[in-house]
N, C-alpha and C positions, 0 to 999 in steps of 0.2 A: 457536430464534430467530437472528439474523443480523443483519448491518447490510450492505448493497451486494449482496450475494452469496450466493445460497441453492442447495440441491438443484434448485429449478426454473428456474434461470439457464441459458439456452442459450449458450455458447459459441463464438465464432470464433476463429482463431489468424491474424492478421496474420502474414506471414512462417512459415507452418507449415512449408512444404516445406523452408526453410533448415536447416543443421546444429543451430544452436541451437533454432531452432522444433521441429524434428523430435525431441530428446531431452526437451524440456521438455513437449510435447505427449502423447507418451507416458507420463510422469511425472506428469500432469495427469489422465487416462484413467486411471490405478491407481488415483488418489485418489476415482476417482468423479464427477469432473466431467463434465457433457454437454456435451462439445466435439459440436456438431453440422456443423464445418465450418472450411476454411483458406479463406484469401485469397491468390491469384497471378495477376495478369492474365495472364502467359506460361504457365500450366499449369490455365488455366481448363477445366471437364469432365473434370479426371482424378479419381483418387481416391489416398489414400494409406492402405495396410495396417498399422494398428499394434496388433500381436498378434491378428488376427482382428477387429479393428474397422476396418470401412473409413471414412475420412475424406472425404468429397466437397473439391472445391477448385473454389471461384468467381473470377468474375473482379475481383470490386468486394466493397465490403461492403455496398452496397445489395442488390445479386443474393443475397449471402449472408444478408441479414434477412429479402429479400422471400421465398426458397425455404424457409429453416429456422425463422422466428421468433426469429433470434438477438439477443439483449440484452445482450451483453458481449462486448467484443472485447479479448482481450490480444495487445501489439504485439513482436514479436522482430523488429522491422526494423532494419538497419543505420543507425547514426545518420546518414548523409548523406540519406538517404531517409524519413526516419523523421515528419521535419515532413509532409509531403506524405500517409503513412499516415495520420497521427492527423487531417489537415484532411478527408481522405476519410470518417473514423469519424463526425467531428461533422456533415460534410455530410447522412451517411445517417441523423443524429440518434439513432444509439445511444445507447442510455441512460449507458453506462458503458465506458470506454475505460481499460485497465492498459497503462501506457507501460513498459515492463521496460527498454529500450532505456539504455545507459550510453555518455556522449560526445557527447549531443545539445546541441550550440551553444546557448547561452544564449538568443541572439536568435532561434532555431527555436522554443525551449519557450516565450519571452516572446510569439512571433506565435502561435503554436496556441493558446495560454491566452486570449489577447485576441480572438481568433477566435472560439474556443467562447461566451466571454461578448457579443461580437456578434451571436451567434446563440442568444441567450436563455440559454444555459448549458443545453440541452436533453442534452446530453453529460457525465456527470460524468466527468474525468480523475484517474487516479491514476499518479502518479509525475510525471517520467521517472527514469530511474537508481534504481527501486525494486526490491523484491521480490514485489511484487502484493499480493495480498490471501487470505485461507483462513478458511473457515467449516468448521474441522474435522468430519469425518464428512458433510459436505454438499457442499462444492464446494471449488476451489482453482485460482485464477486465477493463475499467475505461477511462481514459483519456490522459494517456501517447502517446505522437506521435509515431507511429509504425514503421516510417521509419529511424530515427536516430541512429540505431545502428543493430545488428546482434546478432544470437546465438553466445554464445562463454563461457569463464571459467570464469568469473567473477560474483558474486552475491553482489547484492546492495541492502542497504536497506535506507530509509531516511525518517526524517519527512517532509523536503522541496519539492514540487512538482516540482519547477522551478528549485531548485539544482538536483533533480532528473534528470530531462532533461540534464542539463549540465553536469552530470558526465557520463552519459551515450552516449553523443555526443563526448566528451572529449577520451572515451575510444572504441569508435566503432570501432576501425578497430581491435579489441581483440574480444570484445563482451561480451554479459552477458548470464548464464543461467537463471536467472529471476532477475528482478528489483521489488522490493515490496517499495510503497508509505505509510507509516503508519499513516500520517497526525501530526499534530502539536497541535490539540487541549488537553487542561488538562485532558482529559477523553477519551481512546481510547482504541481498542480492542487487536490487535493483537499488540507486541511492539517490539523493537530493540531485545532483548531476545528471544523471540517467532522466530525471523527471523535466528537470529544468529544459534541458535540450528539449525534450517530446512536447513542453507547452511552447517553447518559442517555435516550431515548427509546425504547430496547431493553428489555423488561420484564424479559427472561433475562439482561441483564447486571446483575451485582450489585457491580461494582468494577471500575474503569479502570485498568492501567497506562500511561503514556505517557512515552515514552524520546525525548530530545531530545540535542543535540548543540551544541558550543560555536558561537558567530558567530551573527550574525544577532539578531532579537527573536521568531522566533516562539515561543518559550516563555515569554517576556514576556506576549505578547498572549493566549497560552492561558490563563495564571495569569489575567487578568484577566477571561477569559470563565467559567473555571472558578469564582471567586468570585461573579459574575453569574447564572450557569446554571446550574449544575451541582450537583444535591444528593447523588448518589452519592460516595462515597468514590474520592479518585484517588491511586496512587502514582506517583512520578517518579523517573526515574532520568538525568542528566545528564553524557554522556560528556565527557571532554575535562577531568578534574579536575588532571590531573599536564603539562596542556600549557602549553608557554611563551607568555607574550605577545607580540605583534606577528608571530605565524607563523601561518600557514593551515594547519589540521591537517586530512587527509583532505579528506573530502568535506563540510565542515561549512558552506560557501557561503558564506562573510564572512571577513574577517580579524579577529582580536579586538584590540581596541586600549581601553584605559583598561578599566573595570568593564563596558561594555557588551558583552554577547555572553558573559563569562565562565561557566564553571560556576557559581562561588560567585555570582554576581548573577542568574543563572537559579535555582539553588538556593535564594536567598534570596526571589526573586518568587514562585516555586509555593508555598514554606512560608509565604508572608503570604496566599496563596489558602487555604490549610488542607491543602496537599498535602504529605504526609508524603514525603521524598527521600531515597534511597541514595546511600551514596558507592560503591557497586560493585552492579552487576546481581545478585549475590547476597544483599547487605542488602537491595535492592529486592523483592526476591521475600520473604524474611522478613517484610519489613512488610505485604506483600500476606499472607501468611498469616496475620497476625496477627491484621488487621483482620477477615480470612473466618473466623479461629475453627479451621484446618485445620492 
């Protein structure tokens, strides 16, 4: 079982013919992802050979969907052109758009987020500025290393790319049903809450690990959702316990001020909802092991 992405997902790559797109398309194919096409209007009608796998290039997302039945797009489009690429995916009504691109202007992200809503949210956006998502042994849409874990019983949702990888490695012997990197930008598509709801509904996810960061109130809102809607055990980690107040740290998406947005405040909100919170990724993984008896 999986959330959002399965072995049957048909994936296209917007920006496949660029250097980053080429590199990660090759890696996704090696992980077993069913990549059925790339999108580049200037190279439509050509194809790219990835170690013997010929991947056709289409002129638009709509054409790629019509010709291949694609239902997922992964975007490696430079920041200046990313908004137009996401809008194109939304107009084509592709069910899932995974926006890997870092450095997209916040007003561009806000614009395509609002545009998706105005079109009835037929396209789920993951990201931007995220590592994507992986269902180990089935499909990998993004830049998460495919060889650090195996299929298993844990669902992972994380704001941070590198902490996603570390947690997957720490719990690699148990394995994951799906891991979703939602990104740490101020405006993102899929949230902690969206992923928590999907993992709660997934019969093959026994435990959920949620990784947050200082800044904003996403983790506090997730805590409220967990309290009201999640019956499965949830283990959490909040990056930034040693961060000085009043400074923007990394891509946490907000400035920490007072108690709002601090790691301690988030930890307390999550614990009040019954979530066990570790002070380090390794301690968080240990808590997950204890709950699963593994």
